[in-house]
C-alpha positions in Angstrom: 54.3 17.4 62.2 51.7 14.7 62.0 49.0 17.4 61.8 50.7 19.1 58.9 50.9 15.8 56.9 47.2 15.1 57.6 46.3 18.7 56.5 48.2 18.2 53.2 46.7 14.8 52.6 43.1 16.2 53.2 43.8 19.1 50.9 44.8 16.7 48.1 41.8 14.4 48.7 39.4 17.4 48.6 41.2 18.8 45.5 40.9 15.5 43.7 37.2 15.3 44.6 36.6 18.8 43.3 38.6 18.1 40.1 36.5 15.0 39.4 33.2 16.9 40.0 34.4 19.7 37.8 35.5 17.2 35.0 32.0 15.5 35.1 30.2 18.9 35.0 32.3 20.1 32.0 31.8 16.7 30.2 28.0 16.9 30.6 28.0 20.5 29.5 30.0 19.7 26.3 27.8 16.7 25.5 24.6 18.8 26.0 25.9 21.7 23.8 27.0 19.2 21.1 23.6 17.5 21.1 21.6 20.8 21.1 23.7 22.1 18.2 22.9 18.9 16.2 19.2 19.2 17.2 18.8 22.9 16.3 21.3 23.1 13.4 18.8 22.1 10.8 17.8 24.9 8.5 14.1 24.6 8.9 12.0 26.7 6.6 8.8 27.5 8.5 7.1 29.0 5.5 4.5 26.9 3.7 5.8 25.1 0.7 5.2 27.1 -2.5 5.3 25.2 -5.7 4.0 25.6 -9.3 2.3 22.2 -9.0 -1.5 22.1 -8.6 -2.7 21.1 -5.2 -3.3 17.4 -4.6 -6.6 16.2 -6.0 -8.8 13.3 -5.4 -10.3 11.0 -8.0 -13.7 9.5 -7.5 -14.2 6.0 -8.9 -17.8 4.8 -8.9 -18.2 1.3 -7.5 -21.2 -0.7 -8.5 -22.8 -2.9 -5.9 -24.9 -4.7 -8.4 -24.2 -8.2 -9.5 -23.4 -8.0 -13.2 -25.0 -11.5 -13.8 -28.2 -10.5 -12.1 -29.3 -7.0 -12.8 -31.9 -5.7 -10.3 -33.5 -2.5 -11.3 -35.4 -2.2 -8.0 -32.2 -2.4 -5.8 -29.8 0.3 -4.8 -28.4 2.6 -7.4 -24.9 1.9 -8.9 -23.5 4.9 -7.1 -24.0 3.9 -3.5 -20.4 4.8 -2.6 -17.2 5.8 -4.2 -13.7 4.7 -3.9 -11.6 7.9 -3.7 -7.9 8.1 -4.3 -6.6 10.6 -1.8 -3.1 12.1 -2.6 -1.2 13.2 0.5 2.0 15.0 -0.3 5.2 14.3 1.7 5.6 16.5 4.7 1.9 17.1 5.2 0.8 17.9 8.7 -2.3 16.5 10.3 -4.0 19.9 9.6 -3.3 19.8 5.9 -4.4 16.1 5.7 -7.6 17.2 7.4 -8.1 19.9 4.7 -7.4 17.4 1.9 -10.0 14.9 3.4 -12.5 17.7 3.9 -12.1 19.0 0.3 -12.5 15.4 -1.0 -15.8 15.0 0.9 -14.6 12.2 3.1 -15.0 14.0 6.4 -17.5 16.6 7.5 -15.3 18.6 10.0 -11.6 19.1 10.0 -11.5 19.9 13.8 -13.3 16.6 14.5 -10.7 14.8 12.4 -7.8 16.5 14.2 -9.3 15.8 17.7 -9.8 12.1 16.8 -6.3 11.7 15.4 -4.8 13.2 18.6 -7.2 11.0 20.7 -6.0 7.9 18.9 -2.3 9.1 19.3 -1.8 8.8 15.5 -1.1 12.5 14.8 2.6 11.8 14.2 2.0 8.5 12.4 0.0 9.8 9.4 1.8 9.0 6.2 2.0 10.6 2.8 1.1 8.8 -0.5 -1.9 7.7 -2.5 -4.7 6.1 -0.5 -7.8 4.4 -1.9 -10.6 5.3 0.5 -14.2 4.3 0.3 -16.7 7.2 0.8 -18.6 5.1 3.3 -15.7 4.5 5.6 -15.9 5.8 9.2 -13.6 8.5 10.5 -11.5 5.9 12.4 -11.2 3.7 9.4 -9.9 6.6 7.3 -7.4 7.6 10.0 -6.1 4.0 10.4 -5.8 3.7 6.6 -3.7 6.8 6.4 -1.6 5.8 9.4 -0.7 2.3 8.1 
């Protein structure tokens, strides 16, 4: 009789253990499904944005390095460098920002820009907006300016 009682008790203990394990597995599965549905439920349009607006432009503002009180005709010309307003639209990727900078004459190579952005780990931190950039800024200075 003692053996029968021990067998029944062991059966309930094992059944309880299996029930707890099964409950934990089901709970984890439900949480994962719920989170993946939230993660992948966004209707993402992977086509490029098509709009009737003209593409972003840059505006070059000549900056004079001469002292207005002391004109020096033998010194450097008044157009040593430009301040350029770069317009980066919202949602622009690093590649499109590289194209904008290349078209505005601020960088010489888009791939070099992309490699440097990734190297500095700022590829996800680039921002949209209007940025006033000097034409004599280095590549790193331009990247840090846009990632502010």
